[in-house]
N, CA, C and O atoms as a CHARMM CRD file, in Angstrom:
* protein
*
  356
    1    1 ARG  N      0.81600  -1.19500   0.00000 PROA 1      0.00000
    2    1 ARG  CA     0.00000   0.00000   0.00000 PROA 1      0.00000
    3    1 ARG  C      0.86400   1.26500   0.00000 PROA 1      0.00000
    4    1 ARG  O      0.56600   2.23300  -0.69900 PROA 1      0.00000
    5    2 LEU  N      1.93600   1.23900   0.79500 PROA 2      0.00000
    6    2 LEU  CA     2.82900   2.39800   0.83800 PROA 2      0.00000
    7    2 LEU  C      3.42100   2.70100  -0.52900 PROA 2      0.00000
    8    2 LEU  O      3.50000   3.86100  -0.93200 PROA 2      0.00000
    9    3 SER  N      3.83400   1.67100  -1.23500 PROA 3      0.00000
   10    3 SER  CA     4.40500   1.87400  -2.57300 PROA 3      0.00000
   11    3 SER  C      3.40600   2.55400  -3.49400 PROA 3      0.00000
   12    3 SER  O      3.77300   3.44000  -4.26600 PROA 3      0.00000
   13    4 GLN  N      2.14700   2.14400  -3.41700 PROA 4      0.00000
   14    4 GLN  CA     1.10900   2.75400  -4.24600 PROA 4      0.00000
   15    4 GLN  C      0.93300   4.22900  -3.89300 PROA 4      0.00000
   16    4 GLN  O      0.87500   5.08300  -4.77700 PROA 4      0.00000
   17    5 ILE  N      0.85000   4.51700  -2.61700 PROA 5      0.00000
   18    5 ILE  CA     0.66900   5.90300  -2.17900 PROA 5      0.00000
   19    5 ILE  C      1.87200   6.74600  -2.58900 PROA 5      0.00000
   20    5 ILE  O      1.71000   7.85000  -3.10800 PROA 5      0.00000
   21    6 ALA  N      3.08600   6.22500  -2.35700 PROA 6      0.00000
   22    6 ALA  CA     4.29700   6.96100  -2.70800 PROA 6      0.00000
   23    6 ALA  C      4.34400   7.27000  -4.20000 PROA 6      0.00000
   24    6 ALA  O      4.85200   8.31700  -4.60100 PROA 6      0.00000
   25    7 GLY  N      3.82400   6.37700  -5.01200 PROA 7      0.00000
   26    7 GLY  CA     3.81700   6.59600  -6.45100 PROA 7      0.00000
   27    7 GLY  C      2.76200   7.58400  -6.91000 PROA 7      0.00000
   28    7 GLY  O      2.81700   8.05700  -8.04500 PROA 7      0.00000
   29    8 MET  N      1.80800   7.90300  -6.05700 PROA 8      0.00000
   30    8 MET  CA     0.70300   8.77700  -6.43800 PROA 8      0.00000
   31    8 MET  C      0.85400  10.21600  -5.95300 PROA 8      0.00000
   32    8 MET  O      0.19900  11.11200  -6.48500 PROA 8      0.00000
   33    9 VAL  N      1.70300  10.45500  -4.95300 PROA 9      0.00000
   34    9 VAL  CA     1.81200  11.79500  -4.38800 PROA 9      0.00000
   35    9 VAL  C      3.24500  12.31800  -4.52900 PROA 9      0.00000
   36    9 VAL  O      4.19800  11.54500  -4.43300 PROA 9      0.00000
   37   10 PRO  N      3.39900  13.61400  -4.75500 PROA 10     0.00000
   38   10 PRO  CA     4.74300  14.17800  -4.88700 PROA 10     0.00000
   39   10 PRO  C      5.41900  14.47000  -3.54400 PROA 10     0.00000
   40   10 PRO  O      6.61100  14.77800  -3.49900 PROA 10     0.00000
   41   11 THR  N      4.66300  14.37400  -2.46600 PROA 11     0.00000
   42   11 THR  CA     5.16000  14.71400  -1.14100 PROA 11     0.00000
   43   11 THR  C      5.86200  13.51600  -0.50000 PROA 11     0.00000
   44   11 THR  O      5.34200  12.40200  -0.55200 PROA 11     0.00000
   45   12 PRO  N      7.03100  13.72500   0.10100 PROA 12     0.00000
   46   12 PRO  CA     7.69700  12.62500   0.80100 PROA 12     0.00000
   47   12 PRO  C      6.81700  12.09700   1.94400 PROA 12     0.00000
   48   12 PRO  O      6.18300  12.87300   2.66000 PROA 12     0.00000
   49   13 LEU  N      6.79000  10.78600   2.09900 PROA 13     0.00000
   50   13 LEU  CA     5.97400  10.16700   3.14400 PROA 13     0.00000
   51   13 LEU  C      6.75800  10.06700   4.44600 PROA 13     0.00000
   52   13 LEU  O      7.96500   9.82700   4.44400 PROA 13     0.00000
   53   14 VAL  N      6.04200  10.25700   5.57000 PROA 14     0.00000
   54   14 VAL  CA     6.64100  10.24500   6.89500 PROA 14     0.00000
   55   14 VAL  C      6.01100   9.13600   7.72800 PROA 14     0.00000
   56   14 VAL  O      4.79200   8.97100   7.74300 PROA 14     0.00000
   57   15 LEU  N      6.85900   8.38000   8.42000 PROA 15     0.00000
   58   15 LEU  CA     6.37600   7.37000   9.35900 PROA 15     0.00000
   59   15 LEU  C      6.42700   7.97500  10.75200 PROA 15     0.00000
   60   15 LEU  O      7.50300   8.14700  11.32500 PROA 15     0.00000
   61   16 HSD  N      5.26900   8.29400  11.28700 PROA 16     0.00000
   62   16 HSD  CA     5.18300   8.80000  12.65300 PROA 16     0.00000
   63   16 HSD  C      5.09100   7.59100  13.57000 PROA 16     0.00000
   64   16 HSD  O      4.26000   6.70800  13.35800 PROA 16     0.00000
   65   17 GLY  N      5.92800   7.55100  14.57100 PROA 17     0.00000
   66   17 GLY  CA     5.87800   6.42400  15.49500 PROA 17     0.00000
   67   17 GLY  C      6.79000   5.28700  15.08700 PROA 17     0.00000
   68   17 GLY  O      6.36700   4.13000  15.08500 PROA 17     0.00000
   69   18 GLY  N      8.03600   5.59000  14.73900 PROA 18     0.00000
   70   18 GLY  CA     8.98400   4.54900  14.37300 PROA 18     0.00000
   71   18 GLY  C      9.64100   3.89100  15.57700 PROA 18     0.00000
   72   18 GLY  O     10.31800   2.87300  15.42800 PROA 18     0.00000
   73   19 SER  N      9.45500   4.45100  16.76100 PROA 19     0.00000
   74   19 SER  CA    10.06000   3.87100  17.96000 PROA 19     0.00000
   75   19 SER  C      9.49700   2.48900  18.22000 PROA 19     0.00000
   76   19 SER  O      8.28600   2.27500  18.15800 PROA 19     0.00000
   77   20 GLY  N     10.38500   1.55600  18.51200 PROA 20     0.00000
   78   20 GLY  CA     9.97000   0.19800  18.82500 PROA 20     0.00000
   79   20 GLY  C      9.70500  -0.67300  17.60900 PROA 20     0.00000
   80   20 GLY  O      9.46800  -1.87300  17.75000 PROA 20     0.00000
   81   21 VAL  N      9.74100  -0.09400  16.42800 PROA 21     0.00000
   82   21 VAL  CA     9.50800  -0.86400  15.20300 PROA 21     0.00000
   83   21 VAL  C     10.81700  -1.57400  14.84200 PROA 21     0.00000
   84   21 VAL  O     11.87000  -0.93800  14.79500 PROA 21     0.00000
   85   22 PRO  N     10.76000  -2.88400  14.58800 PROA 22     0.00000
   86   22 PRO  CA    11.97900  -3.62000  14.24600 PROA 22     0.00000
   87   22 PRO  C     12.67200  -3.03100  13.01200 PROA 22     0.00000
   88   22 PRO  O     12.01800  -2.52800  12.09800 PROA 22     0.00000
   89   23 ASP  N     14.00000  -3.10300  13.00400 PROA 23     0.00000
   90   23 ASP  CA    14.79300  -2.54200  11.90800 PROA 23     0.00000
   91   23 ASP  C     14.34800  -3.06800  10.54500 PROA 23     0.00000
   92   23 ASP  O     14.28300  -2.30500   9.58200 PROA 23     0.00000
   93   24 GLU  N     14.04900  -4.33300  10.45500 PROA 24     0.00000
   94   24 GLU  CA    13.64000  -4.90700   9.16300 PROA 24     0.00000
   95   24 GLU  C     12.36400  -4.23400   8.64500 PROA 24     0.00000
   96   24 GLU  O     12.24300  -3.98100   7.44700 PROA 24     0.00000
   97   25 GLN  N     11.42300  -3.94700   9.52900 PROA 25     0.00000
   98   25 GLN  CA    10.18900  -3.27600   9.11000 PROA 25     0.00000
   99   25 GLN  C     10.46100  -1.82100   8.72300 PROA 25     0.00000
  100   25 GLN  O      9.82800  -1.29600   7.80700 PROA 25     0.00000
  101   26 ILE  N     11.39500  -1.17000   9.41000 PROA 26     0.00000
  102   26 ILE  CA    11.77900   0.19200   9.03000 PROA 26     0.00000
  103   26 ILE  C     12.38300   0.17200   7.63500 PROA 26     0.00000
  104   26 ILE  O     12.05900   1.02200   6.80500 PROA 26     0.00000
  105   27 ARG  N     13.26100  -0.79700   7.37100 PROA 27     0.00000
  106   27 ARG  CA    13.86400  -0.91900   6.02900 PROA 27     0.00000
  107   27 ARG  C     12.79400  -1.15200   4.97300 PROA 27     0.00000
  108   27 ARG  O     12.83800  -0.55200   3.89900 PROA 27     0.00000
  109   28 MET  N     11.84000  -2.01600   5.27200 PROA 28     0.00000
  110   28 MET  CA    10.76600  -2.29800   4.31600 PROA 28     0.00000
  111   28 MET  C      9.94000  -1.03600   4.03900 PROA 28     0.00000
  112   28 MET  O      9.55000  -0.78300   2.89900 PROA 28     0.00000
  113   29 ALA  N      9.67700  -0.25000   5.08200 PROA 29     0.00000
  114   29 ALA  CA     8.90800   0.98700   4.90300 PROA 29     0.00000
  115   29 ALA  C      9.68500   1.97100   4.02800 PROA 29     0.00000
  116   29 ALA  O      9.10700   2.63400   3.16700 PROA 29     0.00000
  117   30 GLU  N     10.98200   2.06100   4.25100 PROA 30     0.00000
  118   30 GLU  CA    11.82100   2.95200   3.44200 PROA 30     0.00000
  119   30 GLU  C     11.83200   2.49100   1.98500 PROA 30     0.00000
  120   30 GLU  O     11.74700   3.31200   1.07100 PROA 30     0.00000
  121   31 GLU  N     11.93500   1.20400   1.77200 PROA 31     0.00000
  122   31 GLU  CA    11.92000   0.67000   0.40200 PROA 31     0.00000
  123   31 GLU  C     10.57700   0.91300  -0.28500 PROA 31     0.00000
  124   31 GLU  O     10.50800   1.01600  -1.51000 PROA 31     0.00000
  125   32 ALA  N      9.51100   1.00300   0.51400 PROA 32     0.00000
  126   32 ALA  CA     8.17700   1.22900  -0.03000 PROA 32     0.00000
  127   32 ALA  C      7.87000   2.70300  -0.25400 PROA 32     0.00000
  128   32 ALA  O      6.83100   3.02800  -0.82900 PROA 32     0.00000
  129   33 GLY  N      8.76100   3.61600   0.19100 PROA 33     0.00000
  130   33 GLY  CA     8.53100   5.02500  -0.09000 PROA 33     0.00000
  131   33 GLY  C      8.58100   5.97000   1.08800 PROA 33     0.00000
  132   33 GLY  O      8.47000   7.18100   0.89700 PROA 33     0.00000
  133   34 ILE  N      8.74400   5.46300   2.30700 PROA 34     0.00000
  134   34 ILE  CA     8.86600   6.35400   3.46000 PROA 34     0.00000
  135   34 ILE  C     10.18700   7.10000   3.35400 PROA 34     0.00000
  136   34 ILE  O     11.22100   6.49100   3.07700 PROA 34     0.00000
  137   35 ARG  N     10.16700   8.41400   3.57000 PROA 35     0.00000
  138   35 ARG  CA    11.36900   9.22900   3.44600 PROA 35     0.00000
  139   35 ARG  C     11.78700   9.92100   4.73500 PROA 35     0.00000
  140   35 ARG  O     12.84500  10.54700   4.79300 PROA 35     0.00000
  141   36 LYS  N     10.95700   9.81000   5.76800 PROA 36     0.00000
  142   36 LYS  CA    11.29800  10.37500   7.08100 PROA 36     0.00000
  143   36 LYS  C     10.67200   9.47500   8.13200 PROA 36     0.00000
  144   36 LYS  O      9.51800   9.06400   8.01200 PROA 36     0.00000
  145   37 VAL  N     11.45000   9.17300   9.16500 PROA 37     0.00000
  146   37 VAL  CA    10.94800   8.32900  10.25100 PROA 37     0.00000
  147   37 VAL  C     11.18300   9.05500  11.56300 PROA 37     0.00000
  148   37 VAL  O     12.28100   9.55400  11.81000 PROA 37     0.00000
  149   38 ASN  N     10.15900   9.11600  12.40600 PROA 38     0.00000
  150   38 ASN  CA    10.26200   9.74600  13.71600 PROA 38     0.00000
  151   38 ASN  C     10.54600   8.68400  14.77400 PROA 38     0.00000
  152   38 ASN  O      9.85300   7.67000  14.84500 PROA 38     0.00000
  153   39 PHE  N     11.57300   8.92200  15.59900 PROA 39     0.00000
  154   39 PHE  CA    11.98000   7.99300  16.64100 PROA 39     0.00000
  155   39 PHE  C     12.05300   8.68000  18.00800 PROA 39     0.00000
  156   39 PHE  O     12.93200   8.34200  18.80100 PROA 39     0.00000
  157   40 ALA  N     11.18800   9.60700  18.30400 PROA 40     0.00000
  158   40 ALA  CA    11.32200  10.43000  19.51300 PROA 40     0.00000
  159   40 ALA  C     11.31300   9.61400  20.80300 PROA 40     0.00000
  160   40 ALA  O     12.13100   9.86500  21.68800 PROA 40     0.00000
  161   41 THR  N     10.42200   8.65900  20.92800 PROA 41     0.00000
  162   41 THR  CA    10.35200   7.88100  22.16900 PROA 41     0.00000
  163   41 THR  C     11.63700   7.09900  22.38800 PROA 41     0.00000
  164   41 THR  O     12.15500   7.06400  23.50400 PROA 41     0.00000
  165   42 ASP  N     12.16200   6.46800  21.33500 PROA 42     0.00000
  166   42 ASP  CA    13.41400   5.72300  21.47100 PROA 42     0.00000
  167   42 ASP  C     14.57300   6.64300  21.84800 PROA 42     0.00000
  168   42 ASP  O     15.46200   6.24100  22.59800 PROA 42     0.00000
  169   43 LEU  N     14.57100   7.87100  21.33700 PROA 43     0.00000
  170   43 LEU  CA    15.61100   8.83100  21.73200 PROA 43     0.00000
  171   43 LEU  C     15.51900   9.14600  23.22000 PROA 43     0.00000
  172   43 LEU  O     16.53100   9.22100  23.91700 PROA 43     0.00000
  173   44 CYS  N     14.30200   9.32800  23.68900 PROA 44     0.00000
  174   44 CYS  CA    14.10700   9.59100  25.12300 PROA 44     0.00000
  175   44 CYS  C     14.59500   8.41700  25.95500 PROA 44     0.00000
  176   44 CYS  O     15.26500   8.61300  26.96900 PROA 44     0.00000
  177   45 TYR  N     14.26500   7.19100  25.53700 PROA 45     0.00000
  178   45 TYR  CA    14.71300   6.01200  26.27400 PROA 45     0.00000
  179   45 TYR  C     16.24000   5.90000  26.27000 PROA 45     0.00000
  180   45 TYR  O     16.83700   5.59900  27.30400 PROA 45     0.00000
  181   46 ALA  N     16.87200   6.13700  25.12900 PROA 46     0.00000
  182   46 ALA  CA    18.33200   6.06900  25.05400 PROA 46     0.00000
  183   46 ALA  C     18.95100   7.05100  26.04700 PROA 46     0.00000
  184   46 ALA  O     19.91100   6.72300  26.74500 PROA 46     0.00000
  185   47 PHE  N     18.39800   8.24300  26.10000 PROA 47     0.00000
  186   47 PHE  CA    18.88300   9.26400  27.01800 PROA 47     0.00000
  187   47 PHE  C     18.62800   8.87300  28.47500 PROA 47     0.00000
  188   47 PHE  O     19.54400   8.86600  29.29800 PROA 47     0.00000
  189   48 LEU  N     17.38100   8.55200  28.77500 PROA 48     0.00000
  190   48 LEU  CA    17.00200   8.26600  30.16300 PROA 48     0.00000
  191   48 LEU  C     17.66200   7.01000  30.70700 PROA 48     0.00000
  192   48 LEU  O     18.00900   6.96400  31.88700 PROA 48     0.00000
  193   49 ASP  N     17.84200   5.99400  29.87800 PROA 49     0.00000
  194   49 ASP  CA    18.52000   4.77900  30.34000 PROA 49     0.00000
  195   49 ASP  C     19.91300   5.11300  30.86800 PROA 49     0.00000
  196   49 ASP  O     20.34200   4.56000  31.88100 PROA 49     0.00000
  197   50 GLN  N     20.62000   6.01300  30.18600 PROA 50     0.00000
  198   50 GLN  CA    21.95100   6.40800  30.63800 PROA 50     0.00000
  199   50 GLN  C     21.89800   7.32600  31.85300 PROA 50     0.00000
  200   50 GLN  O     22.76200   7.25600  32.72700 PROA 50     0.00000
  201   51 VAL  N     20.89200   8.18200  31.90800 PROA 51     0.00000
  202   51 VAL  CA    20.74400   9.04300  33.08900 PROA 51     0.00000
  203   51 VAL  C     20.54500   8.17900  34.33100 PROA 51     0.00000
  204   51 VAL  O     21.11000   8.46500  35.38700 PROA 51     0.00000
  205   52 MET  N     19.74400   7.12300  34.20500 PROA 52     0.00000
  206   52 MET  CA    19.41500   6.27800  35.35800 PROA 52     0.00000
  207   52 MET  C     20.62100   5.51700  35.90100 PROA 52     0.00000
  208   52 MET  O     20.64400   5.18000  37.08500 PROA 52     0.00000
  209   53 VAL  N     21.61000   5.24100  35.07700 PROA 53     0.00000
  210   53 VAL  CA    22.77500   4.48600  35.55300 PROA 53     0.00000
  211   53 VAL  C     23.95400   5.40000  35.90300 PROA 53     0.00000
  212   53 VAL  O     25.00200   4.91800  36.33300 PROA 53     0.00000
  213   54 THR  N     23.79200   6.70100  35.72400 PROA 54     0.00000
  214   54 THR  CA    24.85200   7.64700  36.06500 PROA 54     0.00000
  215   54 THR  C     24.89200   7.82400  37.58100 PROA 54     0.00000
  216   54 THR  O     23.85800   8.00400  38.22600 PROA 54     0.00000
  217   55 GLU  N     26.08200   7.77200  38.12900 PROA 55     0.00000
  218   55 GLU  CA    26.25800   7.90700  39.57800 PROA 55     0.00000
  219   55 GLU  C     25.70600   9.24800  40.08100 PROA 55     0.00000
  220   55 GLU  O     25.96100  10.29700  39.49000 PROA 55     0.00000
  221   56 ARG  N     24.96400   9.19400  41.15900 PROA 56     0.00000
  222   56 ARG  CA    24.40500  10.42900  41.73600 PROA 56     0.00000
  223   56 ARG  C     25.49100  11.31200  42.34400 PROA 56     0.00000
  224   56 ARG  O     25.24700  12.48100  42.64200 PROA 56     0.00000
  225   57 THR  N     26.66900  10.76800  42.52500 PROA 57     0.00000
  226   57 THR  CA    27.76600  11.58100  43.06100 PROA 57     0.00000
  227   57 THR  C     28.38600  12.46300  41.98700 PROA 57     0.00000
  228   57 THR  O     29.19700  13.33800  42.29100 PROA 57     0.00000
  229   58 THR  N     28.00900  12.23700  40.73600 PROA 58     0.00000
  230   58 THR  CA    28.49800  13.06600  39.63800 PROA 58     0.00000
  231   58 THR  C     27.65700  14.33500  39.60800 PROA 58     0.00000
  232   58 THR  O     26.51100  14.31500  39.16100 PROA 58     0.00000
  233   59 VAL  N     28.22400  15.43500  40.08300 PROA 59     0.00000
  234   59 VAL  CA    27.45300  16.67300  40.17000 PROA 59     0.00000
  235   59 VAL  C     27.79900  17.67800  39.08300 PROA 59     0.00000
  236   59 VAL  O     27.03700  18.61400  38.84100 PROA 59     0.00000
  237   60 ALA  N     28.92800  17.49700  38.43100 PROA 60     0.00000
  238   60 ALA  CA    29.28600  18.40200  37.33000 PROA 60     0.00000
  239   60 ALA  C     28.40300  18.04900  36.13400 PROA 60     0.00000
  240   60 ALA  O     28.45300  16.93000  35.62400 PROA 60     0.00000
  241   61 LEU  N     27.60700  18.99600  35.70100 PROA 61     0.00000
  242   61 LEU  CA    26.62700  18.72700  34.65500 PROA 61     0.00000
  243   61 LEU  C     27.26400  18.23800  33.36000 PROA 61     0.00000
  244   61 LEU  O     26.71800  17.35600  32.69700 PROA 61     0.00000
  245   62 ASP  N     28.41200  18.80100  32.99300 PROA 62     0.00000
  246   62 ASP  CA    29.05600  18.36300  31.75300 PROA 62     0.00000
  247   62 ASP  C     29.49900  16.90400  31.84900 PROA 62     0.00000
  248   62 ASP  O     29.45200  16.18300  30.85300 PROA 62     0.00000
  249   63 VAL  N     29.92100  16.46500  33.00900 PROA 63     0.00000
  250   63 VAL  CA    30.30700  15.06700  33.20400 PROA 63     0.00000
  251   63 VAL  C     29.07000  14.19200  33.27700 PROA 63     0.00000
  252   63 VAL  O     29.02900  13.12100  32.67100 PROA 63     0.00000
  253   64 PHE  N     28.06000  14.63800  34.01500 PROA 64     0.00000
  254   64 PHE  CA    26.82100  13.88300  34.15700 PROA 64     0.00000
  255   64 PHE  C     26.15500  13.62000  32.80500 PROA 64     0.00000
  256   64 PHE  O     25.62400  12.53300  32.57800 PROA 64     0.00000
  257   65 MET  N     26.18000  14.59700  31.91800 PROA 65     0.00000
  258   65 MET  CA    25.48200  14.49000  30.62900 PROA 65     0.00000
  259   65 MET  C     26.27700  13.75900  29.55600 PROA 65     0.00000
  260   65 MET  O     25.72200  13.42700  28.50800 PROA 65     0.00000
  261   66 ARG  N     27.55100  13.50100  29.78800 PROA 66     0.00000
  262   66 ARG  CA    28.41000  12.92600  28.75700 PROA 66     0.00000
  263   66 ARG  C     27.84500  11.61400  28.19100 PROA 66     0.00000
  264   66 ARG  O     27.65900  11.50300  26.97900 PROA 66     0.00000
  265   67 GLU  N     27.57400  10.63900  29.03400 PROA 67     0.00000
  266   67 GLU  CA    27.10200   9.33400  28.54600 PROA 67     0.00000
  267   67 GLU  C     25.68000   9.39400  27.97000 PROA 67     0.00000
  268   67 GLU  O     25.43100   8.75800  26.94600 PROA 67     0.00000
  269   68 PRO  N     24.74300  10.12300  28.57500 PROA 68     0.00000
  270   68 PRO  CA    23.42700  10.24300  27.93700 PROA 68     0.00000
  271   68 PRO  C     23.50600  10.86000  26.53400 PROA 68     0.00000
  272   68 PRO  O     22.80300  10.42500  25.62200 PROA 68     0.00000
  273   69 ILE  N     24.35300  11.85900  26.36700 PROA 69     0.00000
  274   69 ILE  CA    24.51200  12.47600  25.04300 PROA 69     0.00000
  275   69 ILE  C     25.14300  11.48900  24.06700 PROA 69     0.00000
  276   69 ILE  O     24.74100  11.42800  22.90500 PROA 69     0.00000
  277   70 HSD  N     26.12100  10.72000  24.52300 PROA 70     0.00000
  278   70 HSD  CA    26.72700   9.69600  23.65800 PROA 70     0.00000
  279   70 HSD  C     25.70300   8.62600  23.27400 PROA 70     0.00000
  280   70 HSD  O     25.72800   8.11700  22.15400 PROA 70     0.00000
  281   71 ALA  N     24.81100   8.28700  24.19300 PROA 71     0.00000
  282   71 ALA  CA    23.77400   7.29100  23.89500 PROA 71     0.00000
  283   71 ALA  C     22.85200   7.78600  22.78400 PROA 71     0.00000
  284   71 ALA  O     22.48800   7.02100  21.89000 PROA 71     0.00000
  285   72 ILE  N     22.47900   9.05100  22.83600 PROA 72     0.00000
  286   72 ILE  CA    21.64200   9.62000  21.78100 PROA 72     0.00000
  287   72 ILE  C     22.39800   9.63600  20.45700 PROA 72     0.00000
  288   72 ILE  O     21.85200   9.26700  19.41700 PROA 72     0.00000
  289   73 ARG  N     23.66300  10.06700  20.50000 PROA 73     0.00000
  290   73 ARG  CA    24.48100  10.08200  19.28800 PROA 73     0.00000
  291   73 ARG  C     24.57100   8.69100  18.66400 PROA 73     0.00000
  292   73 ARG  O     24.37400   8.53200  17.45900 PROA 73     0.00000
  293   74 ASP  N     24.86800   7.69200  19.48200 PROA 74     0.00000
  294   74 ASP  CA    25.02000   6.33000  18.97200 PROA 74     0.00000
  295   74 ASP  C     23.70700   5.79500  18.39300 PROA 74     0.00000
  296   74 ASP  O     23.70400   5.12200  17.36300 PROA 74     0.00000
  297   75 TYR  N     22.59300   6.10000  19.06500 PROA 75     0.00000
  298   75 TYR  CA    21.29400   5.67800  18.54900 PROA 75     0.00000
  299   75 TYR  C     21.03600   6.31600  17.18000 PROA 75     0.00000
  300   75 TYR  O     20.61700   5.63900  16.24100 PROA 75     0.00000
  301   76 CYS  N     21.28700   7.60200  17.08000 PROA 76     0.00000
  302   76 CYS  CA    21.05000   8.31700  15.81400 PROA 76     0.00000
  303   76 CYS  C     21.94400   7.78900  14.69900 PROA 76     0.00000
  304   76 CYS  O     21.48500   7.61000  13.57100 PROA 76     0.00000
  305   77 ILE  N     23.19800   7.54300  14.99800 PROA 77     0.00000
  306   77 ILE  CA    24.10600   7.00400  13.98700 PROA 77     0.00000
  307   77 ILE  C     23.59500   5.65600  13.48200 PROA 77     0.00000
  308   77 ILE  O     23.64900   5.38200  12.28300 PROA 77     0.00000
  309   78 GLY  N     23.10500   4.82400  14.37900 PROA 78     0.00000
  310   78 GLY  CA    22.56200   3.52700  13.97600 PROA 78     0.00000
  311   78 GLY  C     21.37600   3.66800  13.04400 PROA 78     0.00000
  312   78 GLY  O     21.28500   2.93800  12.05800 PROA 78     0.00000
  313   79 LYS  N     20.46800   4.58400  13.32800 PROA 79     0.00000
  314   79 LYS  CA    19.28600   4.77100  12.47600 PROA 79     0.00000
  315   79 LYS  C     19.65900   5.43200  11.15200 PROA 79     0.00000
  316   79 LYS  O     19.07200   5.11400  10.11800 PROA 79     0.00000
  317   80 ILE  N     20.62400   6.34300  11.17300 PROA 80     0.00000
  318   80 ILE  CA    21.09600   6.97200   9.93100 PROA 80     0.00000
  319   80 ILE  C     21.66100   5.89700   9.00700 PROA 80     0.00000
  320   80 ILE  O     21.38600   5.88500   7.80700 PROA 80     0.00000
  321   81 ARG  N     22.44800   5.00400   9.58000 PROA 81     0.00000
  322   81 ARG  CA    23.01900   3.91200   8.77500 PROA 81     0.00000
  323   81 ARG  C     21.93700   2.94200   8.31500 PROA 81     0.00000
  324   81 ARG  O     21.95700   2.49200   7.16900 PROA 81     0.00000
  325   82 LEU  N     20.99800   2.61800   9.19100 PROA 82     0.00000
  326   82 LEU  CA    19.90300   1.71700   8.83800 PROA 82     0.00000
  327   82 LEU  C     19.14900   2.22400   7.61200 PROA 82     0.00000
  328   82 LEU  O     18.81100   1.45200   6.71500 PROA 82     0.00000
  329   83 LEU  N     18.89400   3.51700   7.58300 PROA 83     0.00000
  330   83 LEU  CA    18.11200   4.11000   6.49900 PROA 83     0.00000
  331   83 LEU  C     18.95400   4.51900   5.29700 PROA 83     0.00000
  332   83 LEU  O     18.42800   5.03700   4.31100 PROA 83     0.00000
  333   84 GLY  N     20.26200   4.28500   5.38000 PROA 84     0.00000
  334   84 GLY  CA    21.12500   4.59300   4.24500 PROA 84     0.00000
  335   84 GLY  C     21.41700   6.06000   4.06000 PROA 84     0.00000
  336   84 GLY  O     21.94300   6.46300   3.02300 PROA 84     0.00000
  337   85 ALA  N     21.08100   6.87000   5.05600 PROA 85     0.00000
  338   85 ALA  CA    21.30600   8.31000   4.93300 PROA 85     0.00000
  339   85 ALA  C     22.78000   8.66500   5.00900 PROA 85     0.00000
  340   85 ALA  O     23.16000   9.77400   4.63300 PROA 85     0.00000
  341   86 ASP  N     23.62000   7.75500   5.48500 PROA 86     0.00000
  342   86 ASP  CA    25.04800   8.02100   5.52600 PROA 86     0.00000
  343   86 ASP  C     25.67500   7.93500   4.14200 PROA 86     0.00000
  344   86 ASP  O     26.81900   8.35000   3.95700 PROA 86     0.00000
  345   87 ARG  N     24.95000   7.40900   3.17600 PROA 87     0.00000
  346   87 ARG  CA    25.46600   7.28200   1.81100 PROA 87     0.00000
  347   87 ARG  C     24.97300   8.39400   0.89600 PROA 87     0.00000
  348   87 ARG  O     25.31500   8.41100  -0.28600 PROA 87     0.00000
  349   88 ILE  N     24.18300   9.31700   1.41500 PROA 88     0.00000
  350   88 ILE  CA    23.57100  10.35900   0.58800 PROA 88     0.00000
  351   88 ILE  C     24.60700  11.39500   0.16700 PROA 88     0.00000
  352   88 ILE  O     24.62400  11.81100  -0.99200 PROA 88     0.00000
  353   89 LEU  N     25.46200  11.81400   1.07800 PROA 89     0.00000
  354   89 LEU  CA    26.40700  12.89700   0.77700 PROA 89     0.00000
  355   89 LEU  C     27.67800  12.39300   0.18600 PROA 89     0.00000
  356   89 LEU  O     28.57100  13.18200  -0.12100 PROA 89     0.00000
C-alpha cells in the first residue's frame, strides 16, 4: 500500500511512530517510499537509560550528561546507517 501511495503523491511520506519498530520493518517501509521516520520515544529512552545508571555523586553537569549524550548520538548514527542516509552525501 505504501508503494502505491508513494507513487501517487509528490510529497515525501513520513512514518510517525517509528520507535519500537523492528529494523527490518523500518527498512521495508523505506523501500516502499517512506522518506522520514520519527523515533522520539526511542531517543528519550536512550537518554534516560543512561541518566538512570549515572552515579548520583556526579554533580558536574558536563560530566553527568556525557554518557546520555553519547547514547543519543550512537542511537542516531545507527538509524542513519539503517536508512542509508550516511550514503547520501
